[in-house]
Structure formats: structure tokens, C-alpha cells
N, CA, C, O and CB atoms as a CASP TS submission, in Angstrom:
PFRMAT TS
TARGET T0000
AUTHOR 0000-0000-0000
METHOD Language model
MODEL 1
PARENT N/A
ATOM      1  N   MET     1       3.550  12.599 -20.414  1.00  0.00           N
ATOM      2  CA  MET     1       4.466  13.003 -19.389  1.00  0.00           C
ATOM      3  C   MET     1       3.563  12.868 -17.934  1.00  0.00           C
ATOM      4  O   MET     1       3.843  12.133 -16.987  1.00  0.00           O
ATOM      5  CB  MET     1       5.053  14.623 -19.733  1.00  0.00           C
ATOM      6  N   ALA     2       2.524  13.698 -18.032  1.00  0.00           N
ATOM      7  CA  ALA     2       1.521  13.987 -16.621  1.00  0.00           C
ATOM      8  C   ALA     2       0.959  12.571 -16.418  1.00  0.00           C
ATOM      9  O   ALA     2       0.729  12.231 -15.258  1.00  0.00           O
ATOM     10  CB  ALA     2       0.056  15.261 -16.852  1.00  0.00           C
ATOM     11  N   LYS     3       0.715  11.720 -17.404  1.00  0.00           N
ATOM     12  CA  LYS     3       0.190  10.800 -17.176  1.00  0.00           C
ATOM     13  C   LYS     3       0.912   9.556 -16.275  1.00  0.00           C
ATOM     14  O   LYS     3       0.395   8.727 -15.525  1.00  0.00           O
ATOM     15  CB  LYS     3      -0.181  10.579 -18.302  1.00  0.00           C
ATOM     16  N   ASP     4       2.376   9.784 -16.681  1.00  0.00           N
ATOM     17  CA  ASP     4       3.421   8.580 -16.072  1.00  0.00           C
ATOM     18  C   ASP     4       3.235   9.195 -14.693  1.00  0.00           C
ATOM     19  O   ASP     4       3.026   8.348 -13.825  1.00  0.00           O
ATOM     20  CB  ASP     4       5.301   8.469 -16.715  1.00  0.00           C
ATOM     21  N   ILE     5       3.259  10.518 -14.254  1.00  0.00           N
ATOM     22  CA  ILE     5       3.402  11.076 -12.802  1.00  0.00           C
ATOM     23  C   ILE     5       2.255  10.461 -12.015  1.00  0.00           C
ATOM     24  O   ILE     5       2.271   9.865 -10.938  1.00  0.00           O
ATOM     25  CB  ILE     5       3.328  12.761 -12.723  1.00  0.00           C
ATOM     26  N   LYS     6       1.241  10.768 -12.851  1.00  0.00           N
ATOM     27  CA  LYS     6       0.044  10.181 -11.747  1.00  0.00           C
ATOM     28  C   LYS     6      -0.092   8.673 -11.725  1.00  0.00           C
ATOM     29  O   LYS     6      -0.657   8.207 -10.736  1.00  0.00           O
ATOM     30  CB  LYS     6      -1.525  10.735 -12.138  1.00  0.00           C
ATOM     31  N   PHE     7       0.413   7.682 -12.827  1.00  0.00           N
ATOM     32  CA  PHE     7       0.685   6.568 -12.716  1.00  0.00           C
ATOM     33  C   PHE     7       1.266   6.224 -11.539  1.00  0.00           C
ATOM     34  O   PHE     7       0.661   5.560 -10.696  1.00  0.00           O
ATOM     35  CB  PHE     7       1.268   6.271 -13.612  1.00  0.00           C
ATOM     36  N   SER     8       2.749   6.737 -11.349  1.00  0.00           N
ATOM     37  CA  SER     8       3.451   6.304 -10.234  1.00  0.00           C
ATOM     38  C   SER     8       2.896   6.804  -9.190  1.00  0.00           C
ATOM     39  O   SER     8       3.050   6.009  -8.263  1.00  0.00           O
ATOM     40  CB  SER     8       4.739   6.575 -10.229  1.00  0.00           C
ATOM     41  N   ALA     9       2.185   7.949  -8.785  1.00  0.00           N
ATOM     42  CA  ALA     9       1.443   8.226  -7.682  1.00  0.00           C
ATOM     43  C   ALA     9       0.351   7.204  -7.422  1.00  0.00           C
ATOM     44  O   ALA     9       0.208   6.789  -6.272  1.00  0.00           O
ATOM     45  CB  ALA     9       0.914   9.526  -7.814  1.00  0.00           C
ATOM     46  N   ASP    10      -0.418   6.772  -8.385  1.00  0.00           N
ATOM     47  CA  ASP    10      -1.362   5.638  -8.189  1.00  0.00           C
ATOM     48  C   ASP    10      -0.868   4.482  -7.623  1.00  0.00           C
ATOM     49  O   ASP    10      -1.461   3.909  -6.709  1.00  0.00           O
ATOM     50  CB  ASP    10      -1.923   5.251  -9.345  1.00  0.00           C
ATOM     51  N   ALA    11       0.254   4.065  -8.133  1.00  0.00           N
ATOM     52  CA  ALA    11       1.039   2.798  -7.896  1.00  0.00           C
ATOM     53  C   ALA    11       1.970   2.906  -6.439  1.00  0.00           C
ATOM     54  O   ALA    11       2.441   1.908  -5.894  1.00  0.00           O
ATOM     55  CB  ALA    11       2.071   2.559  -9.287  1.00  0.00           C
ATOM     56  N   ARG    12       2.123   4.163  -5.975  1.00  0.00           N
ATOM     57  CA  ARG    12       2.710   4.193  -4.864  1.00  0.00           C
ATOM     58  C   ARG    12       1.614   4.373  -3.866  1.00  0.00           C
ATOM     59  O   ARG    12       1.922   4.148  -2.696  1.00  0.00           O
ATOM     60  CB  ARG    12       3.736   5.164  -4.853  1.00  0.00           C
ATOM     61  N   ALA    13       0.564   4.688  -4.086  1.00  0.00           N
ATOM     62  CA  ALA    13      -0.618   4.565  -3.112  1.00  0.00           C
ATOM     63  C   ALA    13      -1.319   3.234  -2.926  1.00  0.00           C
ATOM     64  O   ALA    13      -1.785   2.891  -1.839  1.00  0.00           O
ATOM     65  CB  ALA    13      -1.653   5.484  -3.525  1.00  0.00           C
ATOM     66  N   SER    14      -1.376   2.511  -4.004  1.00  0.00           N
ATOM     67  CA  SER    14      -1.723   1.216  -4.087  1.00  0.00           C
ATOM     68  C   SER    14      -0.687   0.376  -3.181  1.00  0.00           C
ATOM     69  O   SER    14      -0.959  -0.544  -2.409  1.00  0.00           O
ATOM     70  CB  SER    14      -1.754   0.801  -5.577  1.00  0.00           C
ATOM     71  N   MET    15       0.409   0.863  -3.440  1.00  0.00           N
ATOM     72  CA  MET    15       1.468  -0.247  -2.699  1.00  0.00           C
ATOM     73  C   MET    15       1.420   0.076  -1.028  1.00  0.00           C
ATOM     74  O   MET    15       1.487  -0.822  -0.188  1.00  0.00           O
ATOM     75  CB  MET    15       3.315   0.000  -3.350  1.00  0.00           C
ATOM     76  N   MET    16       1.288   1.577  -0.687  1.00  0.00           N
ATOM     77  CA  MET    16       1.063   2.048   0.667  1.00  0.00           C
ATOM     78  C   MET    16      -0.282   0.980   1.162  1.00  0.00           C
ATOM     79  O   MET    16      -0.151   0.408   2.245  1.00  0.00           O
ATOM     80  CB  MET    16       0.683   3.889   0.658  1.00  0.00           C
ATOM     81  N   ARG    17      -1.125   0.819   0.621  1.00  0.00           N
ATOM     82  CA  ARG    17      -2.338   0.466   0.792  1.00  0.00           C
ATOM     83  C   ARG    17      -2.045  -1.104   1.406  1.00  0.00           C
ATOM     84  O   ARG    17      -2.306  -1.533   2.530  1.00  0.00           O
ATOM     85  CB  ARG    17      -3.215   0.651  -0.612  1.00  0.00           C
ATOM     86  N   GLY    18      -1.429  -1.777   0.288  1.00  0.00           N
ATOM     87  CA  GLY    18      -1.091  -3.248   0.491  1.00  0.00           C
ATOM     88  C   GLY    18      -0.102  -3.330   1.572  1.00  0.00           C
ATOM     89  O   GLY    18      -0.086  -4.341   2.274  1.00  0.00           O
ATOM     90  N   VAL    19       0.593  -2.522   1.746  1.00  0.00           N
ATOM     91  CA  VAL    19       1.561  -2.550   3.089  1.00  0.00           C
ATOM     92  C   VAL    19       0.804  -2.579   4.371  1.00  0.00           C
ATOM     93  O   VAL    19       1.055  -3.393   5.259  1.00  0.00           O
ATOM     94  CB  VAL    19       2.518  -1.236   3.187  1.00  0.00           C
ATOM     95  N   ASP    20      -0.168  -1.634   4.453  1.00  0.00           N
ATOM     96  CA  ASP    20      -1.153  -1.517   5.401  1.00  0.00           C
ATOM     97  C   ASP    20      -1.666  -2.853   5.873  1.00  0.00           C
ATOM     98  O   ASP    20      -1.514  -3.485   6.918  1.00  0.00           O
ATOM     99  CB  ASP    20      -2.205  -0.714   4.884  1.00  0.00           C
ATOM    100  N   ILE    21      -2.445  -3.112   4.546  1.00  0.00           N
ATOM    101  CA  ILE    21      -3.252  -4.523   5.073  1.00  0.00           C
ATOM    102  C   ILE    21      -2.231  -5.618   5.572  1.00  0.00           C
ATOM    103  O   ILE    21      -2.416  -6.348   6.545  1.00  0.00           O
ATOM    104  CB  ILE    21      -4.188  -5.281   3.748  1.00  0.00           C
ATOM    105  N   LEU    22      -1.106  -5.614   4.735  1.00  0.00           N
ATOM    106  CA  LEU    22      -0.037  -6.756   5.229  1.00  0.00           C
ATOM    107  C   LEU    22       0.203  -6.543   6.809  1.00  0.00           C
ATOM    108  O   LEU    22       0.248  -7.513   7.565  1.00  0.00           O
ATOM    109  CB  LEU    22       1.553  -6.604   4.362  1.00  0.00           C
ATOM    110  N   ALA    23       0.350  -5.264   7.250  1.00  0.00           N
ATOM    111  CA  ALA    23       0.581  -4.787   8.668  1.00  0.00           C
ATOM    112  C   ALA    23      -0.658  -5.297   9.695  1.00  0.00           C
ATOM    113  O   ALA    23      -0.599  -5.915  10.758  1.00  0.00           O
ATOM    114  CB  ALA    23       0.675  -3.081   8.642  1.00  0.00           C
ATOM    115  N   ASP    24      -1.480  -4.922   9.145  1.00  0.00           N
ATOM    116  CA  ASP    24      -2.746  -5.656  10.051  1.00  0.00           C
ATOM    117  C   ASP    24      -2.873  -6.902  10.119  1.00  0.00           C
ATOM    118  O   ASP    24      -3.082  -7.381  11.234  1.00  0.00           O
ATOM    119  CB  ASP    24      -4.025  -5.381   9.665  1.00  0.00           C
ATOM    120  N   THR    25      -2.793  -7.732   9.030  1.00  0.00           N
ATOM    121  CA  THR    25      -2.871  -9.000   9.213  1.00  0.00           C
ATOM    122  C   THR    25      -1.970  -9.715  10.158  1.00  0.00           C
ATOM    123  O   THR    25      -2.253 -10.610  10.953  1.00  0.00           O
ATOM    124  CB  THR    25      -2.782  -9.473   8.107  1.00  0.00           C
ATOM    125  N   VAL    26      -0.793  -9.124   9.906  1.00  0.00           N
ATOM    126  CA  VAL    26       0.343  -9.855  11.046  1.00  0.00           C
ATOM    127  C   VAL    26       0.077  -9.323  12.125  1.00  0.00           C
ATOM    128  O   VAL    26       0.449 -10.036  13.057  1.00  0.00           O
ATOM    129  CB  VAL    26       1.947  -9.665  10.872  1.00  0.00           C
ATOM    130  N   LYS    27      -0.518  -8.161  12.523  1.00  0.00           N
ATOM    131  CA  LYS    27      -0.732  -7.678  13.862  1.00  0.00           C
ATOM    132  C   LYS    27      -1.984  -8.566  14.238  1.00  0.00           C
ATOM    133  O   LYS    27      -2.006  -8.878  15.429  1.00  0.00           O
ATOM    134  CB  LYS    27      -0.976  -5.993  13.955  1.00  0.00           C
ATOM    135  N   VAL    28      -2.843  -8.952  13.608  1.00  0.00           N
ATOM    136  CA  VAL    28      -3.987  -9.676  14.103  1.00  0.00           C
ATOM    137  C   VAL    28      -3.457 -11.215  14.390  1.00  0.00           C
ATOM    138  O   VAL    28      -3.878 -11.873  15.341  1.00  0.00           O
ATOM    139  CB  VAL    28      -5.247  -9.600  12.979  1.00  0.00           C
ATOM    140  N   THR    29      -2.570 -11.656  13.536  1.00  0.00           N
ATOM    141  CA  THR    29      -2.088 -13.113  13.550  1.00  0.00           C
ATOM    142  C   THR    29      -1.021 -13.261  14.930  1.00  0.00           C
ATOM    143  O   THR    29      -0.907 -14.280  15.610  1.00  0.00           O
ATOM    144  CB  THR    29      -1.220 -13.482  11.949  1.00  0.00           C
ATOM    145  N   LEU    30      -0.388 -12.145  15.110  1.00  0.00           N
ATOM    146  CA  LEU    30       0.278 -12.401  16.383  1.00  0.00           C
ATOM    147  C   LEU    30      -0.354 -11.650  17.677  1.00  0.00           C
ATOM    148  O   LEU    30       0.267 -11.390  18.707  1.00  0.00           O
ATOM    149  CB  LEU    30       1.747 -11.981  16.209  1.00  0.00           C
ATOM    150  N   GLY    31      -1.774 -11.343  17.401  1.00  0.00           N
ATOM    151  CA  GLY    31      -2.431 -11.241  18.812  1.00  0.00           C
ATOM    152  C   GLY    31      -2.114  -9.673  19.078  1.00  0.00           C
ATOM    153  O   GLY    31      -2.569  -9.315  20.164  1.00  0.00           O
ATOM    154  N   LEU    32      -1.506  -8.735  18.421  1.00  0.00           N
ATOM    155  CA  LEU    32      -1.239  -7.401  18.856  1.00  0.00           C
ATOM    156  C   LEU    32      -2.377  -6.711  18.768  1.00  0.00           C
ATOM    157  O   LEU    32      -2.405  -5.523  19.090  1.00  0.00           O
ATOM    158  CB  LEU    32      -0.229  -6.741  18.156  1.00  0.00           C
TER
END
């Protein structure tokens, strides 16, 4: 059970990192 909780926390962290990278890419593309 603890492993499942850790996995979802890791997955959420990776997803947030991906969203941040995507946002940075969009900002650079738009010249903001």
C-alpha cells in the first residue's frame, strides 16, 4: 500500500515537471 502512495506522489511530481517544461516552451515560443 505504501508503495502505491509513493508511486502516485512520484507520478504527480513527474507530471508537474512535464507541465512546467511545456509552459516554459510555450513562453519561449510566444516570446514572453
